[in-house]
C-alpha positions as CSV (number, residue, x, y, z in Angstrom):
1,M,104.4,99.2,119.8
2,R,101.8,98.3,117.0
3,R,98.1,97.6,117.6
4,Y,96.4,94.9,115.5
5,K,92.3,95.1,114.2
6,E,90.6,91.7,112.4
7,Q,88.6,94.1,109.7
8,P,85.5,92.6,107.0
9,L,87.1,90.7,104.1
10,A,84.2,92.1,101.3
11,D,86.0,91.0,97.7
12,A,89.5,89.9,98.4
13,T,89.9,90.2,94.0
14,M,89.0,93.5,94.6
15,L,90.0,94.8,97.7
16,P,94.0,95.6,97.4
17,Y,93.4,97.4,94.2
18,I,91.1,99.5,96.4
19,V,93.1,100.0,98.6
20,L,96.4,101.1,96.8
21,K,93.9,103.4,94.9
22,N,93.0,105.4,98.0
23,G,96.6,105.4,99.7
24,S,98.0,106.9,97.2
25,K,95.8,109.6,97.5
26,Y,98.1,110.1,100.9
27,F,101.3,108.1,100.9
28,D,104.6,108.2,98.4
29,R,105.8,105.9,100.4
30,I,103.7,102.2,99.4
31,C,105.0,98.4,99.2
32,F,102.4,95.9,98.2
33,L,103.9,92.4,98.3
34,N,101.7,89.8,96.6
35,S,102.0,86.2,97.2
36,N,99.3,84.9,94.6
37,S,98.2,82.3,96.7
38,Y,101.0,80.5,95.1
39,K,100.4,76.7,95.7
40,H,103.7,75.3,96.0
41,D,105.7,77.6,98.3
42,P,105.5,75.7,101.4
43,Y,107.3,78.8,103.2
44,S,104.8,81.2,102.6
45,S,103.7,83.3,105.0
46,F,101.1,85.5,103.8
47,D,98.3,86.0,101.0
48,W,99.9,89.4,100.7
49,L,101.1,92.6,102.6
50,I,100.2,96.7,102.1
51,A,102.2,98.8,103.9
52,L,101.9,103.0,103.7
53,G,103.4,106.0,104.8
54,A,107.0,105.8,105.7
55,Y,106.8,106.8,109.7
56,K,110.7,106.7,110.1
57,E,113.0,106.0,107.1
58,F,116.5,104.9,105.8
59,K,117.8,105.7,102.5
60,T,121.1,105.1,101.2
61,S,124.1,106.5,103.6
62,D,127.7,107.7,103.6
63,D,128.0,104.8,106.3
64,N,128.1,101.4,104.8
65,V,124.5,99.9,103.7
66,F,124.6,97.1,105.8
67,D,126.1,98.6,109.3
68,S,122.8,101.3,108.7
69,L,120.2,98.4,109.2
70,K,121.0,97.0,111.3
71,R,120.9,100.1,113.4
72,F,117.4,100.9,111.9
73,A,115.8,97.3,111.8
74,D,117.1,97.9,115.8
75,Q,116.5,100.2,116.3
76,T,113.1,100.2,115.1
77,N,111.6,96.8,116.6
78,D,109.2,96.7,114.2
79,W,107.6,95.6,110.1
80,I,110.7,97.6,107.6
81,F,109.8,97.1,104.1
82,G,112.1,98.1,101.9
83,Y,114.9,96.7,98.9
84,L,118.9,96.8,98.5
85,S,119.6,97.6,94.7
86,Y,122.1,95.0,93.1
87,D,125.1,98.2,93.0
88,V,124.8,97.5,96.4
89,K,127.8,95.0,96.2
90,N,129.9,97.8,95.1
91,Q,129.8,98.3,99.1
92,I,131.0,94.6,99.6
93,E,133.4,93.8,97.8
94,K,135.8,96.4,95.3
95,L,133.9,96.5,92.8
96,S,132.2,99.6,90.9
97,S,129.1,100.3,88.5
98,S,129.5,102.9,85.8
99,N,127.3,101.8,83.2
100,F,124.3,104.2,82.0
101,D,121.1,104.4,84.5
102,N,118.5,106.8,83.5
103,I,116.2,105.5,86.1
104,N,118.6,106.5,89.3
105,F,116.7,104.7,92.5
106,D,118.6,105.5,95.3
107,L,121.1,102.9,96.8
108,T,118.9,101.4,99.2
109,Q,115.6,102.6,101.1
110,F,113.7,101.3,104.1
111,F,110.8,102.2,106.3
112,Q,108.9,101.6,109.0
113,P,105.1,102.0,107.5
114,E,102.6,104.1,109.1
115,I,99.6,101.9,108.2
116,L,100.2,97.6,108.2
117,I,97.5,95.7,106.9
118,I,98.5,91.7,106.6
119,C,96.0,89.2,104.8
120,R,96.5,86.0,105.8
121,D,94.7,82.7,104.9
122,S,91.8,84.7,103.7
123,K,92.3,86.9,107.0
124,I,92.3,90.6,107.4
125,N,93.7,92.8,109.8
126,L,94.6,96.1,110.2
127,G,98.5,96.8,112.1
128,L,98.3,101.1,113.2
129,L,101.7,102.7,115.4
130,I,100.4,103.4,119.0
131,N,102.2,106.7,119.0
132,N,101.1,107.1,116.0
133,D,98.2,110.1,116.2
134,K,97.3,110.4,112.6
135,W,96.2,107.4,112.3
136,N,95.1,105.7,115.5
137,K,91.6,105.4,114.7
138,H,90.8,102.0,113.3
139,E,87.2,103.0,112.2
140,N,88.3,106.2,110.6
141,V,91.2,104.5,108.9
142,W,89.6,101.9,107.3
143,S,86.8,103.9,106.0
144,L,89.5,105.8,104.6
145,L,90.9,103.5,102.8
146,T,88.4,101.0,102.0
147,R,86.3,103.8,100.3
148,P,84.7,102.4,96.9
149,V,87.2,103.8,93.8
150,A,86.9,103.8,89.7
151,P,86.8,100.1,88.2
152,V,90.3,99.4,86.6
153,D,90.3,100.7,83.6
154,E,92.8,97.8,81.5
155,K,94.0,100.6,79.1
156,H,97.0,102.9,79.1
157,N,99.1,104.9,76.4
158,I,101.0,103.1,73.8
159,V,104.7,102.7,75.1
160,D,107.5,102.4,72.1
161,I,109.6,99.9,73.8
162,Q,113.3,100.1,72.4
163,P,115.9,97.8,73.2
164,R,119.5,99.3,74.2
165,V,121.4,96.3,73.0
166,E,120.7,94.8,69.7
167,K,120.7,91.3,68.9
168,S,123.5,91.6,66.8
169,L,125.7,93.1,69.6
170,Y,124.2,90.5,71.9
171,I,125.4,87.8,69.9
172,S,128.5,89.3,69.9
173,N,129.3,89.5,73.4
174,V,127.7,85.9,74.1
175,K,130.8,85.0,72.2
176,K,132.7,87.0,74.6
177,I,131.7,86.0,77.7
178,K,132.0,81.9,76.5
179,E,135.3,82.9,75.6
180,H,136.0,83.8,79.6
181,I,134.6,80.5,80.2
182,Q,136.8,78.6,77.8
183,R,140.0,80.5,79.7
184,G,138.8,79.9,83.1
185,D,138.0,83.2,84.6
186,I,134.4,81.9,85.2
187,Y,132.2,79.1,85.3
188,E,128.9,81.1,84.1
189,M,127.6,84.5,84.0
190,N,124.2,86.6,84.0
191,Y,123.9,88.7,81.7
192,C,121.2,91.3,80.8
193,V,120.8,93.1,78.7
194,E,117.6,96.7,79.1
195,F,114.1,97.8,76.8
196,F,113.3,100.7,77.3
197,G,110.2,103.4,76.3
198,E,110.7,107.3,76.5
199,N,107.8,109.9,76.8
200,A,106.3,107.1,78.8
201,L,102.8,108.5,80.3
202,I,101.6,104.6,82.1
203,D,99.1,104.5,85.4
204,P,101.4,102.5,87.3
205,L,98.6,100.9,89.9
206,Q,97.0,99.8,86.6
207,T,99.9,98.6,85.1
208,Y,100.9,96.4,87.8
209,L,97.9,95.8,87.8
210,N,97.4,93.9,83.7
211,L,100.8,92.7,84.7
212,N,99.8,90.3,87.6
213,K,96.8,89.4,85.6
214,L,99.3,88.2,82.7
215,S,101.6,87.1,85.1
216,P,100.8,86.2,88.5
217,A,104.0,85.4,90.4
218,P,104.9,84.8,94.5
219,F,107.7,87.3,95.2
220,S,105.2,89.5,92.6
221,A,105.6,93.6,94.6
222,Y,104.4,96.9,93.8
223,Y,106.8,99.5,95.2
224,K,105.8,103.8,95.0
225,F,108.8,106.0,96.4
226,G,107.9,109.5,95.0
227,D,107.5,109.2,91.6
228,K,109.3,106.1,91.2
229,Y,107.8,102.9,90.6
230,L,108.9,98.7,90.9
231,L,106.4,96.9,89.3
232,S,107.1,93.3,89.6
233,S,106.5,89.5,89.2
234,S,109.0,87.8,90.4
235,P,109.2,84.5,90.6
236,E,112.4,84.0,92.6
237,R,113.0,84.2,96.5
238,F,116.2,85.2,97.3
239,I,116.6,84.6,101.5
240,K,113.6,84.1,104.1
241,K,114.6,83.7,107.4
242,T,112.3,82.0,109.9
243,G,113.5,81.5,113.6
244,D,116.9,80.9,113.1
245,K,116.6,79.0,109.7
246,I,117.4,80.6,106.4
247,I,116.0,79.8,102.8
248,S,117.3,80.2,100.1
249,Q,115.3,79.5,95.7
250,P,117.4,80.3,93.4
251,I,116.4,79.7,89.6
252,K,118.9,78.7,86.7
253,G,116.6,76.4,84.0
254,T,114.0,78.1,82.4
255,I,111.9,76.5,79.1
256,K,108.2,77.6,77.5
257,R,105.2,76.7,78.8
258,G,102.8,73.9,76.5
259,N,99.9,74.7,74.8
260,S,97.9,71.7,76.2
261,K,98.6,70.1,79.4
262,K,100.1,66.8,77.9
263,S,103.1,68.9,75.6
264,D,103.6,71.4,78.8
265,E,104.8,67.9,81.1
266,R,107.0,66.8,78.3
267,L,108.9,70.0,78.0
268,K,109.0,69.9,81.7
269,E,110.3,66.1,81.2
270,Q,113.1,68.2,78.6
271,L,114.4,70.9,81.3
272,Y,114.5,68.6,84.1
273,H,117.0,66.6,82.1
274,D,118.5,68.8,80.3
275,P,122.1,68.7,80.3
276,K,123.4,72.4,80.1
277,E,120.3,73.7,83.1
278,R,121.2,71.3,85.0
279,S,125.1,72.2,84.9
280,E,123.9,75.9,85.8
281,N,121.5,75.2,88.5
282,V,124.3,73.1,90.6
283,M,127.1,76.2,89.8
284,I,124.3,78.5,91.5
285,V,123.6,75.5,94.5
286,D,127.0,75.8,95.2
287,L,127.6,79.3,95.3
288,V,124.0,79.0,97.4
289,R,125.5,76.8,100.4
290,N,128.4,78.8,100.0
291,D,127.0,82.5,101.0
292,L,124.6,80.4,103.5
293,A,127.2,78.9,105.0
294,K,129.3,82.2,106.0
295,T,127.0,82.4,108.6
296,A,125.6,79.7,109.4
297,L,125.6,76.5,112.2
298,K,128.3,73.9,111.4
299,G,126.6,71.3,109.2
300,S,123.5,73.1,109.0
301,V,123.5,73.7,105.3
302,K,121.3,71.6,103.2
303,V,120.3,71.3,99.7
304,E,116.4,70.4,100.2
305,E,115.8,69.9,97.0
306,L,117.5,70.3,93.8
307,F,116.2,70.5,90.0
308,G,112.3,71.6,91.3
309,I,110.6,71.7,88.5
310,Y,107.7,74.6,89.1
311,S,105.4,76.2,86.4
312,F,104.7,80.1,86.2
313,A,102.5,81.6,83.5
314,H,104.4,81.9,80.6
315,V,107.5,79.9,81.2
316,N,108.3,76.7,83.7
317,H,111.6,77.1,85.5
318,M,113.8,74.6,87.9
319,I,114.2,75.3,91.2
320,S,116.4,74.6,93.7
321,T,116.1,75.3,97.5
322,I,118.7,76.0,100.2
323,A,118.3,76.2,103.5
324,S,120.4,76.1,106.4
325,R,120.7,77.4,110.2
326,I,122.2,80.5,111.5
327,S,124.7,81.4,114.1
328,P,123.5,82.7,117.4
329,K,127.0,84.5,117.1
330,R,125.7,86.7,114.4
331,H,123.4,89.3,112.9
332,Y,120.1,88.3,111.4
333,I,121.3,91.0,108.6
334,D,124.3,89.2,107.9
335,A,122.8,86.4,106.2
336,I,121.5,89.0,103.7
337,K,124.7,90.7,104.0
338,E,127.0,87.1,102.8
339,A,124.4,85.9,100.2
340,F,124.1,89.6,98.4
341,P,123.3,89.6,95.1
342,M,122.3,86.5,94.6
343,G,124.0,84.2,92.8
344,S,121.8,82.8,89.9
345,M,121.5,86.7,88.6
346,T,125.5,86.8,89.4
347,G,127.6,83.5,88.0
348,A,130.3,81.8,89.2
349,P,132.6,82.8,90.6
350,K,130.6,85.8,92.1
351,V,132.7,88.3,92.2
352,R,135.4,87.8,89.0
353,A,131.0,87.5,87.3
354,M,130.1,90.8,88.6
355,E,133.2,91.9,87.2
356,I,132.6,90.6,84.2
357,I,129.4,91.8,83.8
358,E,130.4,95.3,84.3
359,Q,132.3,95.3,81.1
360,F,129.5,94.1,78.9
361,E,126.3,95.3,79.7
362,S,125.2,98.6,78.8
363,T,122.6,99.6,81.7
364,K,123.1,99.6,85.3
365,R,121.1,97.2,87.2
366,G,120.1,99.5,89.7
367,L,117.2,97.8,91.1
368,Y,116.8,95.4,88.7
369,S,118.6,91.5,90.1
370,G,118.9,93.3,94.3
371,C,115.7,92.2,96.4
372,I,113.1,94.1,97.6
373,G,110.7,92.4,100.6
374,Y,110.3,92.9,104.1
375,I,111.9,92.0,108.1
376,N,109.4,92.0,110.7
377,A,109.5,92.9,114.5
378,D,110.6,89.1,115.4
379,K,113.1,89.7,113.0
380,D,112.1,87.4,110.0
381,F,112.0,88.5,106.7
382,D,111.6,87.4,103.4
383,F,113.1,89.1,99.9
384,N,112.5,88.3,96.3
385,V,115.2,88.7,93.6
386,V,113.7,91.7,91.5
387,I,113.1,90.5,87.7
388,R,110.1,90.3,85.3
389,S,110.4,93.6,87.0
390,I,108.8,97.5,85.2
391,L,110.9,100.6,86.7
392,F,109.4,103.4,85.9
393,D,110.1,107.2,86.3
394,Q,107.6,109.4,86.0
395,T,108.9,113.0,86.6
396,K,111.3,111.9,83.5
397,R,108.0,109.8,81.9
398,Y,111.3,107.2,81.6
399,V,110.2,102.8,81.4
400,N,112.2,100.0,81.3
401,F,112.9,96.8,82.2
402,L,116.1,94.1,82.2
403,V,115.9,90.4,81.3
404,G,119.0,88.6,80.9
405,G,120.3,84.7,81.3
406,A,123.0,82.6,82.1
407,I,125.8,82.3,79.6
408,T,128.0,79.1,79.8
409,S,130.3,76.7,77.8
410,G,127.3,75.8,76.3
411,S,125.3,78.8,75.3
412,E,124.3,79.2,72.0
413,P,123.8,82.1,71.5
414,E,120.3,82.5,69.4
415,E,118.3,80.4,72.1
416,E,119.8,82.7,74.7
417,Y,118.6,85.5,72.9
418,D,115.1,84.0,72.4
419,E,115.0,83.0,76.6
420,C,115.7,86.6,76.8
421,L,112.4,87.4,74.5
422,L,110.4,85.2,76.2
423,K,111.2,86.4,79.5
424,A,110.1,90.3,78.2
425,K,107.1,88.9,76.9
426,A,105.1,90.2,79.8
427,M,106.3,93.6,80.3
428,K,106.2,94.2,76.8
429,K,102.5,93.7,76.4
430,V,101.3,95.1,79.4
431,L,103.4,98.5,77.6
432,N,101.7,98.5,74.4
433,E,98.1,97.8,74.6
434,D,97.8,96.5,71.4
435,N,99.4,93.4,72.2
436,L,96.9,92.8,75.8
């Protein structure tokens, strides 16, 4: 059981940084989920969450990941935080992953936190496990986590970011992927490429803060797992459960922001009416509808919004919302399993698209295009799609991020490459202080 006590809110802007900075001295398992007070998410449940320390944890096992996760979540009967990497797909379908991987996150990892901090409507609640004597005094814990720290230093070492795939190879691969589409193997495929830096000496927390400042997003995350870090500014929700309702919100369709309100509105109109972007979006909507239907009460799958246009720091996105009611005959985690991985990161049909992805991509996706989030004590959950995210192995001093986009029969290779660079912009900036 967990007991909660409301805590004073001094500086809402600085408090997460202070807690994370202090918490990193004591814990090697940290998860910070930040909604950035995004105004256009009607399903948002909190301002931010911080989970510190692993009282219990579950990592990759020889057993099926989802069977193990069901047992861990049910037996814990408390909040758990963690991730599923993209390559969990290999346990769902007859697939494999053998591309280069220099980050090597575990396939999956979840933990029951020793300390949980919830900020909702600008109110702070500190939740401690009753049976954990180590942190059983609220006052001591709060004073420890909120003691003064040095100001944020936005400077960090310059990282020389290199593409794993040169532009010429990218163009060639897009043309070959279009041949698969023309032959009818697939209708659409998400093709991703890696950018990386070696001998990287970045401060993970400060790099995350810089990224979040430059590109605030509703599904932002900072995750520390030993010497490995995820620094995410994801704009995309994978799947959420609230009561018996399941919500998924795929992104398909991207255009840059305008340099004035008038030009931005013009670009949003252009995105909304773009036949290629609408075609991409509706294909993924159909795929997600099919995924949710596998665990839904008959007739409950609905498209709540089609072709919604939403603005973020550097881009406008086309987002659709699909919802269902989960059948009482299914375990709640089955809704995650049957929808994994997010259709916006694969293509359609999903399995064949994932097979072709393995042929053309040069880097194993790992945590990228997987998901990270929480399951709470009420068996509700919320997971993002891990995109617009930096991965860092502190021991190897290796940092990378992947970007990609949907390839369809109407794709122009040069334009697809430019879209990748647009999505990479914020991450490249924060990894090189000369660009800040």
